[in-house]
All heavy atoms as TSV, in Angstrom:
chain	resi	resn	atom	element	x	y	z
A	1	MET	N	N	103.502	99.649	117.287
A	1	MET	CA	C	103.619	101.058	117.106
A	1	MET	C	C	103.197	101.275	115.452
A	1	MET	O	O	103.657	100.531	114.569
A	1	MET	CB	C	104.976	101.634	117.339
A	1	MET	CG	C	105.206	102.944	117.057
A	1	MET	SD	S	106.768	103.690	117.594
A	1	MET	CE	C	107.973	103.241	116.331
A	2	LYS	N	N	102.639	102.248	115.121
A	2	LYS	CA	C	102.324	102.725	113.848
A	2	LYS	C	C	103.378	103.857	113.448
A	2	LYS	O	O	103.505	104.801	114.140
A	2	LYS	CB	C	100.891	103.234	113.723
A	2	LYS	CG	C	100.396	103.205	112.300
A	2	LYS	CD	C	98.807	103.215	112.261
A	2	LYS	CE	C	98.317	104.331	112.931
A	2	LYS	NZ	N	96.916	104.519	112.524
A	3	TYR	N	N	103.912	103.770	112.260
A	3	TYR	CA	C	104.932	104.789	111.766
A	3	TYR	C	C	104.288	105.155	110.395
A	3	TYR	O	O	104.166	104.286	109.524
A	3	TYR	CB	C	106.291	104.156	111.698
A	3	TYR	CG	C	107.342	104.967	110.969
A	3	TYR	CD1	C	107.787	106.200	111.532
A	3	TYR	CD2	C	107.665	104.641	109.684
A	3	TYR	CE1	C	108.673	107.018	110.891
A	3	TYR	CE2	C	108.690	105.460	109.024
A	3	TYR	CZ	C	109.137	106.563	109.666
A	3	TYR	OH	O	109.932	107.464	108.945
A	4	ILE	N	N	104.211	106.442	110.170
A	4	ILE	CA	C	103.730	106.988	108.949
A	4	ILE	C	C	104.939	107.550	108.204
A	4	ILE	O	O	105.557	108.441	108.677
A	4	ILE	CB	C	102.727	107.932	109.133
A	4	ILE	CG1	C	101.338	107.211	109.653
A	4	ILE	CG2	C	102.246	108.527	107.734
A	4	ILE	CD1	C	100.294	108.184	110.133
A	5	TYR	N	N	105.239	107.080	107.002
A	5	TYR	CA	C	106.424	107.529	106.168
A	5	TYR	C	C	105.705	108.259	104.998
A	5	TYR	O	O	104.782	107.652	104.392
A	5	TYR	CB	C	107.215	106.390	105.685
A	5	TYR	CG	C	108.162	106.797	104.598
A	5	TYR	CD1	C	109.382	107.415	104.948
A	5	TYR	CD2	C	107.932	106.424	103.354
A	5	TYR	CE1	C	110.275	107.780	104.040
A	5	TYR	CE2	C	108.846	106.849	102.376
A	5	TYR	CZ	C	110.030	107.525	102.710
A	5	TYR	OH	O	110.918	107.813	101.759
A	6	ASP	N	N	106.156	109.469	104.610
A	6	ASP	CA	C	105.638	110.205	103.568
A	6	ASP	C	C	104.259	110.505	103.614
A	6	ASP	O	O	103.339	109.858	103.162
A	6	ASP	CB	C	105.976	109.528	102.221
A	6	ASP	CG	C	105.679	110.257	100.964
A	6	ASP	OD1	O	104.969	111.367	101.079
A	6	ASP	OD2	O	106.066	109.811	99.917
A	7	PHE	N	N	104.020	111.537	104.435
A	7	PHE	CA	C	102.485	111.973	104.589
A	7	PHE	C	C	101.685	112.180	103.363
A	7	PHE	O	O	100.495	112.007	103.298
A	7	PHE	CB	C	102.404	113.219	105.423
A	7	PHE	CG	C	102.869	112.936	106.863
A	7	PHE	CD1	C	104.165	113.482	107.358
A	7	PHE	CD2	C	102.086	112.383	107.772
A	7	PHE	CE1	C	104.514	113.294	108.679
A	7	PHE	CE2	C	102.537	111.945	109.006
A	7	PHE	CZ	C	103.716	112.535	109.586
A	8	GLY	N	N	102.365	112.622	102.214
A	8	GLY	CA	C	101.668	112.607	100.968
A	8	GLY	C	C	101.007	111.388	100.416
A	8	GLY	O	O	99.926	111.292	99.994
A	9	ASP	N	N	101.976	110.281	100.422
A	9	ASP	CA	C	101.515	109.009	99.994
A	9	ASP	C	C	100.930	108.204	101.102
A	9	ASP	O	O	100.169	107.141	100.908
A	9	ASP	CB	C	102.440	108.302	99.352
A	9	ASP	CG	C	102.793	108.813	97.942
A	9	ASP	OD1	O	101.825	109.324	97.329
A	9	ASP	OD2	O	103.939	108.690	97.451
A	10	TYR	N	N	101.233	108.587	102.318
A	10	TYR	CA	C	100.668	107.890	103.589
A	10	TYR	C	C	100.942	106.434	103.614
A	10	TYR	O	O	99.997	105.541	103.685
A	10	TYR	CB	C	99.158	108.235	103.651
A	10	TYR	CG	C	98.596	108.202	105.056
A	10	TYR	CD1	C	98.719	109.068	106.091
A	10	TYR	CD2	C	97.894	106.974	105.520
A	10	TYR	CE1	C	98.333	109.075	107.231
A	10	TYR	CE2	C	97.456	106.900	106.849
A	10	TYR	CZ	C	97.683	107.940	107.634
A	10	TYR	OH	O	97.185	107.770	108.966
A	11	TRP	N	N	102.283	106.097	103.676
A	11	TRP	CA	C	102.690	104.694	103.901
A	11	TRP	C	C	102.550	104.571	105.440
A	11	TRP	O	O	103.283	105.149	106.168
A	11	TRP	CB	C	104.055	104.553	103.426
A	11	TRP	CG	C	104.151	104.575	101.923
A	11	TRP	CD1	C	104.665	105.598	101.205
A	11	TRP	CD2	C	103.930	103.416	101.072
A	11	TRP	NE1	N	104.679	105.162	99.921
A	11	TRP	CE2	C	104.219	103.933	99.784
A	11	TRP	CE3	C	103.351	102.219	101.324
A	11	TRP	CZ2	C	104.049	103.175	98.614
A	11	TRP	CZ3	C	103.245	101.406	100.136
A	11	TRP	CH2	C	103.550	101.917	98.836
A	12	VAL	N	N	101.793	103.475	105.809
A	12	VAL	CA	C	101.676	103.095	107.133
A	12	VAL	C	C	102.329	101.931	107.459
A	12	VAL	O	O	102.107	100.961	106.771
A	12	VAL	CB	C	100.170	103.046	107.649
A	12	VAL	CG1	C	100.060	102.647	109.080
A	12	VAL	CG2	C	99.412	104.246	107.435
A	13	HIS	N	N	103.309	101.873	108.527
A	13	HIS	CA	C	104.167	100.694	108.732
A	13	HIS	C	C	103.840	100.331	110.131
A	13	HIS	O	O	103.661	101.223	111.001
A	13	HIS	CB	C	105.549	100.976	108.603
A	13	HIS	CG	C	106.062	101.456	107.352
A	13	HIS	ND1	N	106.420	100.574	106.314
A	13	HIS	CD2	C	106.164	102.635	106.722
A	13	HIS	CE1	C	106.834	101.322	105.192
A	13	HIS	NE2	N	106.557	102.599	105.522
A	14	LYS	N	N	103.723	99.110	110.425
A	14	LYS	CA	C	103.479	98.566	111.719
A	14	LYS	C	C	104.810	98.039	112.223
A	14	LYS	O	O	105.526	97.209	111.648
A	14	LYS	CB	C	102.409	97.354	111.583
A	14	LYS	CG	C	102.200	96.682	113.007
A	14	LYS	CD	C	101.260	95.575	112.816
A	14	LYS	CE	C	101.203	94.777	114.091
A	14	LYS	NZ	N	100.614	93.492	113.997
A	15	LEU	N	N	105.242	98.623	113.433
A	15	LEU	CA	C	106.390	98.256	114.014
A	15	LEU	C	C	106.033	97.401	115.417
A	15	LEU	O	O	105.259	97.952	116.082
A	15	LEU	CB	C	107.307	99.426	114.373
A	15	LEU	CG	C	107.597	100.427	113.096
A	15	LEU	CD1	C	108.399	101.508	113.624
A	15	LEU	CD2	C	108.348	99.526	112.183
A	16	THR	N	N	106.728	96.387	115.512
A	16	THR	CA	C	106.596	95.548	116.745
A	16	THR	C	C	107.907	95.444	117.524
A	16	THR	O	O	108.832	94.939	117.105
A	16	THR	CB	C	106.050	94.166	116.281
A	16	THR	OG1	O	104.886	94.283	115.632
A	16	THR	CG2	C	105.660	93.428	117.686
A	17	LEU	N	N	107.847	95.921	118.704
A	17	LEU	CA	C	109.015	95.728	119.700
A	17	LEU	C	C	109.043	94.175	119.999
A	17	LEU	O	O	108.133	93.839	120.730
A	17	LEU	CB	C	108.969	96.639	120.856
A	17	LEU	CG	C	110.062	96.478	121.904
A	17	LEU	CD1	C	111.480	96.703	121.242
A	17	LEU	CD2	C	109.727	97.407	123.091
A	18	GLU	N	N	110.115	93.527	119.723
A	18	GLU	CA	C	110.098	92.167	120.168
A	18	GLU	C	C	111.154	91.898	121.232
A	18	GLU	O	O	110.979	90.841	121.956
A	18	GLU	CB	C	110.528	91.369	118.844
A	18	GLU	CG	C	109.459	91.301	117.696
A	18	GLU	CD	C	109.717	90.456	116.618
A	18	GLU	OE1	O	110.946	90.086	116.371
A	18	GLU	OE2	O	108.714	90.257	115.883
A	19	GLU	N	N	112.155	92.759	121.396
A	19	GLU	CA	C	113.099	92.553	122.380
A	19	GLU	C	C	113.993	93.882	122.612
A	19	GLU	O	O	114.077	94.619	121.784
A	19	GLU	CB	C	114.255	91.497	121.710
A	19	GLU	CG	C	115.372	91.230	122.597
A	19	GLU	CD	C	116.341	90.179	121.912
A	19	GLU	OE1	O	116.212	89.825	120.676
A	19	GLU	OE2	O	117.336	89.785	122.508
A	20	ILE	N	N	114.284	93.974	123.896
A	20	ILE	CA	C	115.061	94.971	124.301
A	20	ILE	C	C	116.402	94.458	124.582
A	20	ILE	O	O	116.607	93.581	125.447
A	20	ILE	CB	C	114.540	95.737	125.542
A	20	ILE	CG1	C	113.185	96.410	125.197
A	20	ILE	CG2	C	115.557	96.718	126.030
A	20	ILE	CD1	C	112.464	97.067	126.357
A	21	ARG	N	N	117.560	95.031	123.930
A	21	ARG	CA	C	118.873	94.465	124.055
A	21	ARG	C	C	119.612	95.585	124.684
A	21	ARG	O	O	119.863	96.700	124.326
A	21	ARG	CB	C	119.405	94.164	122.767
A	21	ARG	CG	C	118.646	93.346	121.932
A	21	ARG	CD	C	119.192	91.983	121.425
A	21	ARG	NE	N	120.608	91.862	121.675
A	21	ARG	CZ	C	121.469	91.531	120.477
A	21	ARG	NH1	N	121.005	91.384	119.301
A	21	ARG	NH2	N	122.763	91.143	120.750
A	22	TYR	N	N	120.235	95.263	125.890
A	22	TYR	CA	C	120.971	96.231	126.779
A	22	TYR	C	C	122.481	96.144	126.371
A	22	TYR	O	O	123.201	96.982	126.573
A	22	TYR	CB	C	120.785	95.919	128.123
A	22	TYR	CG	C	119.445	96.204	128.649
A	22	TYR	CD1	C	118.525	95.280	128.861
A	22	TYR	CD2	C	119.022	97.510	128.788
A	22	TYR	CE1	C	117.245	95.483	129.206
A	22	TYR	CE2	C	117.679	97.896	129.153
A	22	TYR	CZ	C	116.789	96.757	129.472
A	22	TYR	OH	O	115.482	97.082	129.763
A	23	ASP	N	N	122.922	95.031	125.667
A	23	ASP	CA	C	124.244	94.950	125.101
A	23	ASP	C	C	124.474	95.557	123.761
A	23	ASP	O	O	125.676	95.371	123.199
A	23	ASP	CB	C	124.795	93.503	125.315
A	23	ASP	CG	C	123.914	92.627	124.313
A	23	ASP	OD1	O	122.764	93.000	123.868
A	23	ASP	OD2	O	124.416	91.594	124.014
A	24	TYR	N	N	123.492	96.123	123.171
A	24	TYR	CA	C	123.563	96.610	121.780
A	24	TYR	C	C	124.554	97.830	121.737
A	24	TYR	O	O	124.701	98.700	122.730
A	24	TYR	CB	C	122.257	97.141	121.233
A	24	TYR	CG	C	122.233	96.982	119.691
A	24	TYR	CD1	C	122.237	95.801	119.054
A	24	TYR	CD2	C	122.071	98.158	119.000
A	24	TYR	CE1	C	122.190	95.801	117.673
A	24	TYR	CE2	C	122.057	98.087	117.592
A	24	TYR	CZ	C	122.101	96.808	116.914
A	24	TYR	OH	O	122.024	96.775	115.632
A	25	PRO	N	N	125.454	97.888	120.723
A	25	PRO	CA	C	126.591	98.919	120.810
A	25	PRO	C	C	126.198	100.458	120.584
A	25	PRO	O	O	127.114	101.351	120.839
A	25	PRO	CB	C	127.478	98.640	119.516
A	25	PRO	CG	C	126.590	97.694	118.754
A	25	PRO	CD	C	125.569	97.104	119.608
A	26	VAL	N	N	124.952	100.735	120.270
A	26	VAL	CA	C	124.574	102.027	120.212
A	26	VAL	C	C	123.536	102.434	121.275
A	26	VAL	O	O	122.877	101.577	121.677
A	26	VAL	CB	C	124.036	102.507	118.777
A	26	VAL	CG1	C	124.995	102.305	117.615
A	26	VAL	CG2	C	122.762	101.604	118.385
A	27	GLY	N	N	123.359	103.721	121.639
A	27	GLY	CA	C	122.506	104.059	122.718
A	27	GLY	C	C	121.186	104.573	122.251
A	27	GLY	O	O	120.434	105.448	122.958
A	28	TYR	N	N	120.600	104.205	121.161
A	28	TYR	CA	C	119.282	104.668	120.552
A	28	TYR	C	C	118.680	103.419	119.831
A	28	TYR	O	O	119.362	102.519	119.278
A	28	TYR	CB	C	119.543	105.812	119.662
A	28	TYR	CG	C	120.594	105.763	118.640
A	28	TYR	CD1	C	120.145	105.034	117.360
A	28	TYR	CD2	C	121.875	106.023	118.681
A	28	TYR	CE1	C	121.097	104.885	116.397
A	28	TYR	CE2	C	122.658	105.956	117.773
A	28	TYR	CZ	C	122.365	105.254	116.554
A	28	TYR	OH	O	123.356	105.115	115.516
A	29	PRO	N	N	117.323	103.532	119.719
A	29	PRO	CA	C	116.623	102.453	118.992
A	29	PRO	C	C	116.964	102.363	117.658
A	29	PRO	O	O	117.286	103.276	116.926
A	29	PRO	CB	C	115.190	102.831	119.277
A	29	PRO	CG	C	115.179	103.886	120.207
A	29	PRO	CD	C	116.393	104.549	120.189
A	30	GLN	N	N	117.156	101.065	117.066
A	30	GLN	CA	C	117.366	100.779	115.730
A	30	GLN	C	C	116.437	99.670	115.242
A	30	GLN	O	O	116.212	98.738	116.065
A	30	GLN	CB	C	118.788	100.502	115.476
A	30	GLN	CG	C	119.757	101.600	115.485
A	30	GLN	CD	C	121.165	101.143	115.016
A	30	GLN	OE1	O	121.583	100.148	115.409
A	30	GLN	NE2	N	121.703	101.940	114.126
A	31	ILE	N	N	116.117	99.638	113.954
A	31	ILE	CA	C	115.461	98.489	113.354
A	31	ILE	C	C	116.729	97.626	112.876
A	31	ILE	O	O	117.480	98.076	112.109
A	31	ILE	CB	C	114.539	98.913	112.254
A	31	ILE	CG1	C	113.378	99.666	112.877
A	31	ILE	CG2	C	114.044	97.671	111.593
A	31	ILE	CD1	C	112.432	100.232	111.860
A	32	ILE	N	N	116.588	96.439	113.414
A	32	ILE	CA	C	117.740	95.422	112.862
A	32	ILE	C	C	117.231	94.302	111.995
A	32	ILE	O	O	118.014	93.532	111.650
A	32	ILE	CB	C	118.492	94.970	114.147
A	32	ILE	CG1	C	117.513	94.193	115.162
A	32	ILE	CG2	C	119.215	96.037	114.868
A	32	ILE	CD1	C	118.224	93.532	116.213
A	33	ALA	N	N	115.958	94.222	111.745
A	33	ALA	CA	C	115.436	93.263	110.951
A	33	ALA	C	C	114.054	93.717	110.368
A	33	ALA	O	O	113.396	94.519	110.969
A	33	ALA	CB	C	115.297	91.848	111.658
A	34	GLY	N	N	113.652	93.004	109.240
A	34	GLY	CA	C	112.285	93.351	108.735
A	34	GLY	C	C	111.814	92.405	107.699
A	34	GLY	O	O	112.528	91.411	107.408
A	35	GLU	N	N	110.668	92.598	107.273
A	35	GLU	CA	C	109.994	91.635	106.330
A	35	GLU	C	C	109.581	92.373	105.082
A	35	GLU	O	O	109.267	93.548	105.132
A	35	GLU	CB	C	108.794	90.885	106.904
A	35	GLU	CG	C	109.070	89.991	107.920
A	35	GLU	CD	C	107.816	89.293	108.486
A	35	GLU	OE1	O	106.755	89.394	107.798
A	35	GLU	OE2	O	107.885	88.737	109.535
A	36	GLY	N	N	109.588	91.795	103.799
A	36	GLY	CA	C	109.134	92.450	102.645
A	36	GLY	C	C	110.087	93.427	102.075
A	36	GLY	O	O	110.999	93.894	102.700
A	37	ASP	N	N	109.766	93.679	100.913
A	37	ASP	CA	C	110.693	94.596	100.075
A	37	ASP	C	C	110.007	96.117	100.256
A	37	ASP	O	O	108.890	96.178	100.485
A	37	ASP	CB	C	110.733	94.302	98.629
A	37	ASP	CG	C	111.532	92.946	98.300
A	37	ASP	OD1	O	112.360	92.707	99.149
A	37	ASP	OD2	O	111.054	92.293	97.456
A	38	CYS	N	N	110.805	97.063	100.082
A	38	CYS	CA	C	110.316	98.465	100.207
A	38	CYS	C	C	110.025	98.876	98.755
A	38	CYS	O	O	110.550	98.422	97.911
A	38	CYS	CB	C	111.242	99.387	100.873
A	38	CYS	SG	S	112.832	99.552	99.955
A	39	PRO	N	N	109.051	99.819	98.620
A	39	PRO	CA	C	108.587	100.278	97.296
A	39	PRO	C	C	109.579	101.299	96.856
A	39	PRO	O	O	110.259	101.813	97.713
A	39	PRO	CB	C	107.335	100.858	97.497
A	39	PRO	CG	C	107.207	101.146	98.967
A	39	PRO	CD	C	107.958	100.280	99.718
A	40	PRO	N	N	109.723	101.566	95.444
A	40	PRO	CA	C	110.509	102.561	95.067
A	40	PRO	C	C	109.923	103.926	95.461
A	40	PRO	O	O	108.829	104.009	95.758
A	40	PRO	CB	C	110.566	102.425	93.533
A	40	PRO	CG	C	109.501	101.366	93.194
A	40	PRO	CD	C	108.985	100.711	94.471
A	41	GLU	N	N	110.747	104.859	95.602
A	41	GLU	CA	C	110.303	106.229	95.870
A	41	GLU	C	C	109.325	106.820	94.934
A	41	GLU	O	O	109.478	106.406	93.631
A	41	GLU	CB	C	111.452	107.248	95.963
A	41	GLU	CG	C	112.452	106.988	97.095
A	41	GLU	CD	C	111.796	107.561	98.378
A	41	GLU	OE1	O	111.047	108.474	98.417
A	41	GLU	OE2	O	111.996	106.890	99.556
A	42	ASP	N	N	108.468	107.539	95.362
A	42	ASP	CA	C	107.517	108.201	94.573
A	42	ASP	C	C	106.632	107.179	93.525
A	42	ASP	O	O	106.395	107.639	92.497
A	42	ASP	CB	C	108.081	109.397	93.680
A	42	ASP	CG	C	108.582	110.540	94.666
A	42	ASP	OD1	O	107.907	110.746	95.641
A	42	ASP	OD2	O	109.696	111.002	94.217
A	43	VAL	N	N	106.352	106.137	94.020
A	43	VAL	CA	C	105.544	105.182	93.364
A	43	VAL	C	C	104.103	105.452	93.278
A	43	VAL	O	O	103.360	104.874	92.457
A	43	VAL	CB	C	105.919	103.654	93.830
A	43	VAL	CG1	C	105.209	103.365	95.099
A	43	VAL	CG2	C	105.584	102.771	92.649
A	44	GLY	N	N	103.646	106.282	94.245
A	44	GLY	CA	C	102.155	106.763	94.094
A	44	GLY	C	C	101.442	106.168	95.223
A	44	GLY	O	O	100.239	105.883	95.155
A	45	GLY	N	N	102.058	105.828	96.403
A	45	GLY	CA	C	101.237	105.425	97.611
A	45	GLY	C	C	100.888	103.808	97.311
A	45	GLY	O	O	101.409	103.143	96.414
A	46	PRO	N	N	100.187	103.323	98.221
A	46	PRO	CA	C	99.848	101.863	98.266
A	46	PRO	C	C	99.103	101.509	96.919
A	46	PRO	O	O	99.495	100.312	96.492
A	46	PRO	CB	C	98.862	101.647	99.468
A	46	PRO	CG	C	99.406	102.756	100.456
A	46	PRO	CD	C	99.663	103.880	99.560
A	47	SER	N	N	98.226	102.091	96.503
A	47	SER	CA	C	97.572	101.814	95.268
A	47	SER	C	C	98.526	101.773	94.026
A	47	SER	O	O	98.533	100.966	93.123
A	47	SER	CB	C	96.341	102.583	94.881
A	47	SER	OG	O	96.638	103.966	94.746
A	48	GLY	N	N	99.439	102.733	93.983
A	48	GLY	CA	C	100.508	102.894	93.024
A	48	GLY	C	C	101.417	101.747	93.065
A	48	GLY	O	O	101.930	101.264	92.072
A	49	TYR	N	N	101.772	101.399	94.267
A	49	TYR	CA	C	102.740	100.259	94.510
A	49	TYR	C	C	102.034	98.998	93.968
A	49	TYR	O	O	102.723	98.081	93.381
A	49	TYR	CB	C	103.036	100.071	95.962
A	49	TYR	CG	C	104.108	99.054	96.217
A	49	TYR	CD1	C	105.216	99.145	95.439
A	49	TYR	CD2	C	103.940	98.081	97.319
A	49	TYR	CE1	C	106.255	97.976	95.752
A	49	TYR	CE2	C	104.874	97.120	97.478
A	49	TYR	CZ	C	105.920	97.164	96.691
A	49	TYR	OH	O	107.080	96.289	96.872
A	50	GLN	N	N	100.719	98.659	94.171
A	50	GLN	CA	C	100.129	97.549	93.637
A	50	GLN	C	C	100.082	97.603	92.149
A	50	GLN	O	O	100.441	96.568	91.569
A	50	GLN	CB	C	98.623	97.515	94.097
A	50	GLN	CG	C	98.446	97.349	95.558
A	50	GLN	CD	C	98.963	95.966	95.951
A	50	GLN	OE1	O	98.831	94.988	95.295
A	50	GLN	NE2	N	99.706	95.916	97.177
A	51	ASP	N	N	99.886	98.704	91.493
A	51	ASP	CA	C	100.101	98.821	89.999
A	51	ASP	C	C	101.484	98.480	89.561
A	51	ASP	O	O	101.631	97.827	88.516
A	51	ASP	CB	C	99.594	100.195	89.523
A	51	ASP	CG	C	98.072	100.450	89.820
A	51	ASP	OD1	O	97.192	99.473	89.904
A	51	ASP	OD2	O	97.767	101.642	89.706
A	52	PHE	N	N	102.309	99.064	90.268
A	52	PHE	CA	C	103.846	98.807	90.013
A	52	PHE	C	C	104.052	97.303	90.085
A	52	PHE	O	O	104.692	96.678	89.153
A	52	PHE	CB	C	104.678	99.533	91.038
A	52	PHE	CG	C	106.138	99.078	90.975
A	52	PHE	CD1	C	106.995	99.838	90.151
A	52	PHE	CD2	C	106.651	98.125	91.815
A	52	PHE	CE1	C	108.297	99.435	90.075
A	52	PHE	CE2	C	108.062	97.820	91.765
A	52	PHE	CZ	C	108.822	98.451	90.869
A	53	LEU	N	N	103.681	96.535	91.139
A	53	LEU	CA	C	103.929	95.209	91.190
A	53	LEU	C	C	103.265	94.299	90.076
A	53	LEU	O	O	103.851	93.314	89.582
A	53	LEU	CB	C	103.385	94.684	92.628
A	53	LEU	CG	C	104.316	95.087	93.869
A	53	LEU	CD1	C	103.612	94.669	95.090
A	53	LEU	CD2	C	105.643	94.685	93.744
A	54	LYS	N	N	102.062	94.732	89.717
A	54	LYS	CA	C	101.430	94.050	88.680
A	54	LYS	C	C	102.327	94.063	87.340
A	54	LYS	O	O	102.472	93.133	86.621
A	54	LYS	CB	C	99.998	94.597	88.346
A	54	LYS	CG	C	99.023	94.231	89.409
A	54	LYS	CD	C	97.703	94.884	89.030
A	54	LYS	CE	C	96.777	94.674	90.143
A	54	LYS	NZ	N	95.499	95.517	89.988
A	55	ALA	N	N	102.701	95.319	87.052
A	55	ALA	CA	C	103.701	95.441	85.840
A	55	ALA	C	C	104.872	94.806	85.984
A	55	ALA	O	O	105.549	94.184	85.076
A	55	ALA	CB	C	103.745	96.897	85.557
A	56	TRP	N	N	105.535	94.958	87.188
A	56	TRP	CA	C	106.912	94.342	87.453
A	56	TRP	C	C	106.867	92.891	87.266
A	56	TRP	O	O	107.884	92.321	86.828
A	56	TRP	CB	C	107.286	94.744	88.847
A	56	TRP	CG	C	108.594	94.119	89.367
A	56	TRP	CD1	C	108.716	93.032	90.142
A	56	TRP	CD2	C	109.832	94.715	89.159
A	56	TRP	NE1	N	110.081	92.853	90.393
A	56	TRP	CE2	C	110.851	93.966	89.709
A	56	TRP	CE3	C	110.335	95.834	88.539
A	56	TRP	CZ2	C	112.088	94.118	89.768
A	56	TRP	CZ3	C	111.711	96.042	88.398
A	56	TRP	CH2	C	112.574	95.237	88.984
A	57	ASN	N	N	105.773	92.263	87.554
A	57	ASN	CA	C	105.633	90.743	87.534
A	57	ASN	C	C	105.163	90.237	86.288
A	57	ASN	O	O	104.666	89.012	86.267
A	57	ASN	CB	C	104.869	90.270	88.745
A	57	ASN	CG	C	105.648	90.393	90.089
A	57	ASN	OD1	O	106.825	90.005	90.175
A	57	ASN	ND2	N	105.130	91.173	91.042
A	58	ASN	N	N	104.847	91.050	85.470
A	58	ASN	CA	C	104.256	90.626	84.071
A	58	ASN	C	C	105.117	91.289	82.881
A	58	ASN	O	O	104.883	92.424	82.394
A	58	ASN	CB	C	102.827	91.186	83.971
A	58	ASN	CG	C	102.117	90.759	82.723
A	58	ASN	OD1	O	102.692	89.925	81.854
A	58	ASN	ND2	N	100.928	91.237	82.469
A	59	PRO	N	N	105.939	90.340	82.336
A	59	PRO	CA	C	106.851	90.900	81.264
A	59	PRO	C	C	106.072	91.363	79.956
A	59	PRO	O	O	106.586	92.074	79.088
A	59	PRO	CB	C	107.695	89.647	80.971
A	59	PRO	CG	C	107.723	88.860	82.151
A	59	PRO	CD	C	106.283	89.050	82.744
A	60	LYS	N	N	104.764	90.927	79.943
A	60	LYS	CA	C	103.953	91.248	78.673
A	60	LYS	C	C	103.168	92.727	78.923
A	60	LYS	O	O	102.544	93.171	78.078
A	60	LYS	CB	C	102.918	90.203	78.328
A	60	LYS	CG	C	103.533	88.985	77.944
A	60	LYS	CD	C	102.629	87.950	77.719
A	60	LYS	CE	C	103.249	86.653	77.173
A	60	LYS	NZ	N	102.352	85.524	76.899
A	61	SER	N	N	103.383	93.209	80.190
A	61	SER	CA	C	102.770	94.560	80.516
A	61	SER	C	C	103.365	95.652	79.696
A	61	SER	O	O	104.597	95.613	79.456
A	61	SER	CB	C	102.941	94.832	81.905
A	61	SER	OG	O	102.465	96.291	82.173
A	62	LYS	N	N	102.600	96.631	79.317
A	62	LYS	CA	C	103.164	97.792	78.556
A	62	LYS	C	C	104.121	98.589	79.411
A	62	LYS	O	O	105.006	99.211	78.882
A	62	LYS	CB	C	102.035	98.794	78.101
A	62	LYS	CG	C	101.112	98.077	77.140
A	62	LYS	CD	C	99.902	99.095	76.745
A	62	LYS	CE	C	99.043	98.260	75.751
A	62	LYS	NZ	N	97.799	99.147	75.452
A	63	ARG	N	N	103.978	98.499	80.688
A	63	ARG	CA	C	104.837	99.330	81.690
A	63	ARG	C	C	106.087	98.575	82.082
A	63	ARG	O	O	106.991	99.114	82.745
A	63	ARG	CB	C	104.076	99.741	82.832
A	63	ARG	CG	C	102.935	100.757	82.474
A	63	ARG	CD	C	102.332	101.473	83.732
A	63	ARG	NE	N	103.387	102.063	84.460
A	63	ARG	CZ	C	103.368	102.107	85.824
A	63	ARG	NH1	N	102.463	101.412	86.648
A	63	ARG	NH2	N	104.323	102.717	86.446
A	64	TYR	N	N	106.188	97.253	81.664
A	64	TYR	CA	C	107.279	96.391	82.162
A	64	TYR	C	C	108.674	97.168	81.870
A	64	TYR	O	O	109.482	97.139	82.831
A	64	TYR	CB	C	107.198	94.976	81.564
A	64	TYR	CG	C	108.192	94.075	82.097
A	64	TYR	CD1	C	107.964	93.556	83.276
A	64	TYR	CD2	C	109.295	93.850	81.303
A	64	TYR	CE1	C	108.954	92.690	83.854
A	64	TYR	CE2	C	110.257	92.958	81.883
A	64	TYR	CZ	C	110.088	92.294	83.141
A	64	TYR	OH	O	111.032	91.422	83.503
A	65	GLU	N	N	108.864	97.440	80.678
A	65	GLU	CA	C	110.069	97.867	80.434
A	65	GLU	C	C	110.443	99.330	81.003
A	65	GLU	O	O	111.559	99.602	81.310
A	65	GLU	CB	C	110.363	98.174	78.792
A	65	GLU	CG	C	110.403	96.942	78.028
A	65	GLU	CD	C	111.736	96.077	78.373
A	65	GLU	OE1	O	112.782	96.855	78.603
A	65	GLU	OE2	O	111.612	94.861	78.526
A	66	GLU	N	N	109.342	100.050	81.174
A	66	GLU	CA	C	109.458	101.458	81.852
A	66	GLU	C	C	110.064	101.274	83.383
A	66	GLU	O	O	110.840	102.035	83.725
A	66	GLU	CB	C	108.214	102.073	81.831
A	66	GLU	CG	C	108.040	103.391	82.590
A	66	GLU	CD	C	106.548	103.861	82.876
A	66	GLU	OE1	O	105.805	103.452	82.012
A	66	GLU	OE2	O	106.436	104.611	83.679
A	67	ILE	N	N	109.492	100.325	83.928
A	67	ILE	CA	C	109.863	100.174	85.447
A	67	ILE	C	C	110.941	99.228	85.756
A	67	ILE	O	O	111.584	99.172	86.617
A	67	ILE	CB	C	108.623	99.698	86.158
A	67	ILE	CG1	C	108.084	98.364	85.811
A	67	ILE	CG2	C	107.541	100.685	86.179
A	67	ILE	CD1	C	107.039	97.792	86.736
């Protein structure tokens, strides 16, 4: 399934149903596991997130202290 979060930045997430649990304590679907970190709010979409990660992982970047 494809889930779009934040239509302005158009984050597309791929969700995969791996198991149906009938003994789960709530009566509605829930995500109970995932992979990867989520981006900060209003980072500027996928391309902004890539720029964020470059600065985040480079202490010599001009934006390192800002983020």
